[in-house]
Every structure is written in structure tokens, then in C-alpha cells.
N, C-alpha and C positions, 0 to 999 in steps of 0.2 A: 282520336275518330279520324283520320285523314279522308279526303272526300273520295268517292269512289273505292273505298278499301274494301278489302276484305275481313273476315270476323278474327281471323287469324292476327291482322295487323289491329285491332284494337287496343286501346289501353284503358278499359273501362274504370278498373279502382281509381288511376290516376284521374282520369275527367271528373269522378264523383269527388273525388279528393280537391280536385280544384275547384270546382262549383261551390261546395260547401266553404272552401277557406276565402276564396277571391270575390265571390259573390252572394254568400248565404244563400245558396240555393241546396237544398235537400232532396235529392231523387235516388230511389232504389233500382239504378241501372242493371245491377249485376242480377239481384233478384227476377228481375223483369224480362231477362233476355234468357235467364235459366228456363223459366215458364214458356217462352214463347217458342212456338215452331221455326218461324222464322223470323229473322231481324235483319235490316240494313241501315244504313247511316242516315237515310232520311227519316226513318221511325225515329231511330235516336234524337235529332235535331227537333222533331216534333215533341217528342216526349220531354224535353229539356226546356223548350219554349212554354209548354203546357204548364210545367212546375213553375217557371219565372212568373208566368202571368199569374199563378196563384197566388205568388208570395207578395206578388204588387197588389193585387186587390185585396188580399187580408189585410194588409198594413193600412189600405184607404178606406177600409171598411171598419177597421178600428177607430181611426183618428179622426174620418171624414174628409169626404174629398176635397173641401176648401182648405183645410187645415194642411192636408198633406201636400197639395197644389204649393201652397204658401212655402213650406219646407223648402220643396224642390226649388223655389224659384232663390230661396236664401242660400243654398247650398250652391246652385250656379253662380249668384254673385260673388260669392266667398271666394269660388275655384278662380273666377276671371281675375278679383283681386290678388290672389296668390300669383297667377301666371301672366299677367299683364305687363309688369315690369320685365320680365324675362324677355318677353317678345319685343318690347320696346328696344331692349340691347341688340336682340338678334338683329331689329331693322336699322339698326346704328353702325354695325358690324356690315351688314350689307351695303348700305348706302357709302361706307368708306373705303369699299374694294370693288364697287359695281364698275368703275372705270376703266378696269382691266378687261372687260369685256368687249370694248372696243379694238384689243388687239385680235380678237377671234371673229372680227366684221360684224359685230353684233352692237344694234343699239343698245348703248347704255340704260336709255330711260325707258325702255320695253324692256329691256330686261329686268331693270327693277321691277317694274310692275308686276312681271309675270312672276316672279321669286318673292316678291313681297306677298301677293296674292297667296301663294303656296304655305308660306310662313303663317298668314293668317287663318288658312284651312287648318293646319294644324293644330294650332291654337286651341280653336273650334272644337276638333276631336280630342285633345286634352280635356278640356273641361267637359267635353260630353262623357268620358270616361269616368272622370271624376265624379259626375251627378249620378251617373247609373250605378257606379260601385257604392257609393255613400248612400242611396235610396235602398239597395236591395240588403244592405248589410247592417243599416241600422237598426238596433234594437229597441223595440216602441213596447209600452206597457198600457198608456193611455193616452189620449188626447191633449190633455192637459201637460203631458210630459214633452210630446212634440212641440206644443206652442212655446215651452221654455227654450226648448232646444233651437227652436227657429228665432228666438228675439235675440239669444246668443250668439249665433251665427252672424244673424243682421249688425249686430254691436260690433262685433270682432271686425267683419268687414267694410264696414263703412262705405260700401258703394252701390247704395239704393239708386239715386239719381245719376251714376257717371254718365259721362260721354266718353266714349273710346274713339281716339283719334289717332290716326296716322298722318302726320303732317307734311309727308313727302309721299305719300299712296293715295291714289285715286283723288288727285288733287287737292289734298286735306280736308276732303269730306269727313264728315263724324259719322261713327255707328251708334245707333241709340241702344239703350238694353234691350229694349224690346226686340231689334231686329236679331241682336244676338240670341237672345233667350230662343226665337221663332228658326233661329239656324241650327242651333242643339236639340231643340226638342225633340222626341222621338215621334215617329210617324204614327199616325192614329189607327187604330186597329180595323183591320179592312173589315166591311161588311160583306164585301162581294166573294166570287172563287176564290179558291186557296192559291195561289203560287206555286206551280209545280217547281222542284229543285233543277230541271233542266230549261224553264222556262226565262226568256231574260229579266235580269232583276229590274226591280220597279225604280230605282233609284236614275236609271237611265246611264249607267255607264258602258251599256253593252255588253257586259259579260254573263254568264248564266247567273241566277238567283245562288246555287250552290257554291259558286266562286265568290260570292260577293258579301252582300247582307245575309246569306242563309249557310255561311261558315261559321262554326263553333268552337273550333280548335283545329 
């Protein structure tokens, strides 16, 4: 469903298939559209978000908020453990070739800081995607089953109290797990007025909401 597109451009069956297979979210968009007088892309986004929230809330109510939060944290740490070494290897490759920026009249040190920060932001995006996808697709039958899964993930990850460090980035400052967790955590549900699709995005990117965090496909 491209932004600001007409109904003739929509591929609703493909969207439903993607939502079920990639995110575990089942929503009958075709039936709803067939019975609606008029539908636009904003209403489709709203319908999908409502289905996603229900999916999350149902799992949280089944297992309990504390257990589900513990599961989310374990998934986050496991994902960090999986991607961290790859991230450090990318930093090594960057460090080995950063001197070449000098030929372009750029400060290699400043360029390293900038590009290392971009790599770190990419790492957080990957981890965030892993966590969200796992949370939405995990099949849960009981709280005890979720607790077992949480313990298994924690044992496999072995990263409960890790400090993630960039030795040549940000003057060697360490990044505590809590800071990473906060950076990839989903934004809290808004209690105030709904953000319009044409309003500036709440993330501060300067883009319209529909072109930023309001974009679904």
C-alpha cells in the first residue's frame, strides 16, 4: 500500500500475507474494504496497528506483564549477542580504511566517529527488528511455557550483564545494557491526540509521519 496511493495500486492480499507470515498479525483487510463505502491508506494503517496492538495485548494478558517483559529483555540480549561480533568486525574494517578519507580533505577521526555512530544505529535497528518480530510471532500457550523459553534464551545468550564497548568510538566509553535496551524499546502508547498522517513525525526526523514511523509497506 504505497503512501498517498489510489485503491487500484493496492495489493491487499499480498499485504495480508506479509502481515501473517512475517509478523504473525492476522487482519481481514479484504473483507473490511469490500464492505466499506470509502477507504484510504491511512485507514488501512490504523486497522493494521489496531490488530498489532491486540496481538501484543492478548499475549501480555495470557502470560502476565512481568513475564512478558522478561521474555522481551531476553530476546533483546540474545539478539545483541548474535549481532555484536559482526558489528565489531565492521568497526575494524572501517578503522583499517578510514585513513583514505584524508585524500578527500576530510578529518579521518571525525569521519570515523560519524560512520561508527551510523553503524551503531544500524545495529540497534537490526536488534529492534529482531525483538519485535520475535515478540509478535512467538506462539504462547501458557505463562510457564513463556518462562521456560525465557530461561532457554538467557542461557544461550550468556549476555545478562555485558558491557558493550567501542574501543575507538566515543573515546572508549562503554554502553550499558540498560542504555541499549532503552534505545530499542518501542515508544510508549500515546495518551494524547492521535498523530495525523500529514503531521511531522514524533521522532524529530522532520519528515511527515506517513513517510516515517507511519509507513507500513
